[in-house]
C-alpha positions in Angstrom: -19.6 -74.7 -34.3 -18.9 -76.1 -37.8 -20.7 -79.3 -38.8 -18.2 -81.8 -40.1 -20.8 -84.4 -41.3 -19.3 -87.1 -39.2 -22.4 -89.3 -39.6 -21.2 -89.8 -43.2 -18.8 -92.3 -41.9 -21.6 -94.8 -41.4 -23.2 -93.9 -44.7 -19.9 -94.6 -46.5 -19.5 -97.9 -44.7 -22.8 -99.1 -46.2 -22.0 -97.6 -49.5 -18.6 -99.3 -49.7 -20.0 -102.7 -48.7 -22.8 -102.6 -51.2 -20.5 -101.3 -53.9 -18.2 -104.3 -53.4 -21.2 -106.7 -53.6 -22.7 -105.0 -56.7 -19.4 -105.2 -58.6 -19.7 -109.0 -58.6 -23.4 -109.2 -58.7 -24.7 -106.1 -60.5 -28.3 -105.2 -60.1 -30.0 -102.1 -61.6 -31.8 -101.2 -58.4 -28.6 -101.5 -56.4 -26.6 -99.4 -58.9 -29.3 -96.7 -58.6 -29.1 -96.8 -54.8 -25.3 -96.4 -55.0 -25.5 -93.5 -57.4 -28.0 -91.7 -55.3 -26.0 -92.2 -52.1 -22.8 -91.0 -53.9 -24.6 -87.8 -55.1 -26.0 -87.1 -51.6 -22.6 -87.5 -50.0 -21.0 -85.5 -52.7 -23.5 -82.7 -52.0 -22.8 -82.7 -48.3 -19.0 -82.5 -49.0 -19.4 -79.8 -51.7 -17.9 -81.9 -54.4 -18.3 -80.4 -57.9 -19.8 -82.2 -60.9 -20.9 -85.4 -59.0 -23.1 -86.6 -61.8 -20.2 -86.6 -64.3 -17.9 -88.2 -61.7 -20.3 -91.0 -61.0 -20.8 -91.7 -64.8 -17.1 -91.9 -65.3 -16.6 -94.0 -62.2 -19.4 -96.4 -63.3 -17.8 -96.9 -66.7 -14.7 -98.3 -65.0 -16.6 -101.1 -63.2 -15.9 -103.8 -65.9 -12.2 -102.9 -66.0 -12.0 -103.0 -62.2 -13.7 -106.4 -62.1 -11.2 -107.7 -64.7 -8.3 -106.6 -62.5 -9.9 -108.2 -59.4 -10.4 -111.5 -61.2 -6.6 -111.5 -61.9 -6.0 -110.7 -58.2 -8.3 -113.6 -57.2 -6.5 -116.0 -59.5 -3.2 -114.9 -57.9 -4.6 -115.8 -54.5 -5.6 -119.2 -55.7 -2.2 -119.8 -57.3 -0.1 -118.7 -54.4 -1.9 -119.8 -51.3 -1.7 -123.6 -50.6 -4.6 -123.2 -48.1 -7.0 -122.0 -50.8 -9.4 -124.7 -52.0 -11.3 -122.9 -54.8 -11.7 -119.5 -56.4 -15.1 -119.0 -54.5 -13.2 -119.2 -51.2 -11.0 -116.3 -52.3 -14.0 -114.1 -53.2 -16.0 -115.0 -50.1 -13.5 -115.4 -47.3 -10.2 -113.7 -47.9 -9.7 -110.3 -46.1 -6.7 -109.5 -48.4 -8.9 -109.8 -51.5 -11.6 -107.6 -49.9 -9.0 -105.0 -49.1 -7.6 -105.1 -52.6 -11.2 -104.8 -54.0 -12.0 -101.7 -52.0 -8.6 -100.3 -52.9 -9.2 -100.7 -56.6 -12.6 -99.0 -56.3 -11.4 -96.1 -54.1 -8.3 -95.6 -56.4 -10.5 -94.8 -59.4 -12.2 -92.1 -57.4 -8.8 -90.8 -56.2 -7.7 -90.6 -59.8 -10.8 -88.6 -60.6 -9.6 -86.2 -57.8 -12.6 -86.9 -55.6 -11.8 -85.6 -52.1 -12.4 -87.5 -48.8 -14.7 -90.2 -50.1 -11.8 -92.5 -51.3 -10.2 -92.2 -47.8 -13.5 -93.1 -46.1 -13.8 -96.2 -48.2 -10.2 -97.3 -47.5 -10.5 -96.6 -43.8 -13.7 -98.7 -43.6 -12.0 -101.7 -45.0 -8.9 -101.0 -42.9 -11.0 -101.2 -39.8 -12.4 -104.7 -40.7 -9.3 -106.3 -42.2 -6.3 -104.5 -40.5 -4.9 -103.8 -44.0 -4.2 -100.1 -44.7 -3.9 -99.3 -48.4 -4.0 -95.6 -49.3 -6.2 -95.1 -52.4 -3.5 -93.0 -54.0 -1.1 -96.0 -54.2 -0.5 -97.4 -57.7 -0.8 -101.2 -57.8 -0.3 -103.5 -60.8 -2.0 -106.7 -61.9 -2.3 -110.0 -60.0 -1.5 -108.5 -56.5 -1.4 -111.0 -53.7 -1.7 -110.4 -49.9 -1.2 -113.3 -47.6 -2.9 -113.0 -44.1 -2.6 -109.3 -44.4 -3.1 -108.0 -40.8 -0.9 -105.0 -40.2 0.0 -104.2 -43.8 0.5 -100.5 -44.6 0.9 -99.2 -48.1 1.5 -95.5 -48.4 -0.1 -93.0 -50.8 2.8 -92.7 -53.3 3.8 -96.3 -53.3 4.2 -97.9 -56.7 3.7 -101.7 -56.9 4.3 -103.7 -60.1 2.7 -106.9 -61.4 2.7 -110.3 -59.7 3.9 -108.9 -56.3 3.3 -110.8 -53.1 3.2 -109.2 -49.7 2.8 -110.9 -46.3 1.4 -109.7 -43.0 2.9 -106.7 -41.2 4.7 -105.3 -44.2 5.1 -101.5 -44.3 5.7 -99.5 -47.5 6.2 -96.2 -45.7 7.7 -92.8 -46.0 10.4 -91.0 -44.1 9.1 -88.0 -42.3 9.1 -84.9 -44.5 7.9 -81.3 -44.2 4.2 -80.7 -45.0 5.4 -78.6 -48.0 6.8 -81.8 -49.6 3.5 -83.7 -49.3 3.1 -83.8 -53.1 6.5 -85.4 -53.6 7.0 -89.2 -53.9 7.5 -90.4 -50.3 7.0 -94.1 -50.5 8.9 -96.9 -52.2 8.6 -98.5 -55.6 8.3 -102.3 -55.8 9.0 -103.8 -59.2 7.4 -106.9 -60.8 7.5 -110.4 -59.2 8.8 -109.2 -55.9 8.0 -111.2 -52.7 8.0 -109.3 -49.4 7.8 -111.5 -46.2 6.2 -110.7 -42.9 7.0 -107.5 -40.9 9.5 -106.1 -43.5 9.7 -102.3 -43.5 10.7 -100.4 -46.6 10.9 -96.6 -46.3 11.5 -93.7 -48.7 10.3 -92.3 -51.9 13.5 -92.9 -53.8 13.8 -96.6 -52.8 13.3 -99.2 -55.5 13.1 -102.9 -54.9 14.3 -104.5 -58.1 12.2 -107.0 -60.1 12.3 -110.7 -59.0 13.7 -109.9 -55.6 12.8 -111.6 -52.3 12.7 -109.5 -49.1 12.9 -111.6 -46.0 11.0 -111.2 -42.8 11.7 -108.4 -40.3 14.2 -106.5 -42.5 14.5 -102.7 -42.4 15.3 -101.2 -45.8 16.2 -97.6 -46.5 18.2 -98.1 -49.7 17.4 -99.5 -53.1 17.8 -103.2 -53.9 19.0 -104.5 -57.3 17.0 -106.9 -59.4 17.1 -110.6 -58.5 18.3 -110.0 -54.9 17.6 -111.9 -51.7 17.6 -109.6 -48.6 17.5 -111.3 -45.2 17.8 -110.4 -41.5 20.0 -112.8 -39.6 19.7 -113.3 -35.8 21.4 -115.9 -33.6 19.2 -118.5 -32.1 20.6 -120.9 -29.5 18.8 -124.1 -28.6 20.1 -125.9 -25.5 19.2 -129.3 -24.2 17.5 -129.6 -20.9 19.6 -130.8 -17.9 17.7 -132.5 -15.1 14.5 -131.0 -16.3 15.9 -127.4 -15.9 16.4 -125.2 -19.0 
């Protein structure tokens, strides 16, 4: 039977964790370990030109760090519960998920197979946040709480976007032959999407400066500066003789 190298899952968990740490506290010995691990995994997966890929990837570390510092500042700005920037770096699962996304995305752009997905699935497992490495996400991205968020492969997210728990940026089912087409929505700058909203479809655009309320289901584009809400009737009745 064919060997599918399933033990690499554990190797990539360690690699991803230490890559995240090294991005913020770079050490020569650690960088050497990460490079060697990447080359060994690439060999097992028959990935061509791994040395060149790693060198190009490593050159992007300062730029990735700059983007993440902007993301962290957005967390501090938008979350009233955050007490300091250190808390964001050390304790926020949303920031960890974004960090691994930005690292895996660079490898995805370099057309590295499998490895970016293993990285994203590792952080998905520990945060409950599923961001495909192929998604395109702008500056100062903010995730609040985060559990249950799904961001599909061809999603495009602008700058200063805020997303709450349970949000899905998904695709409507298409034939396998259409896998290379845009299947997930575009979210323009300064959009806020509240908990459990679902936005589906590759031709859907949520216009800049819009607010998408909780629990809405969207399959058509929304103009700029819109407020989209889902209304339900709630009745509160007084108790009578202790019986509801």
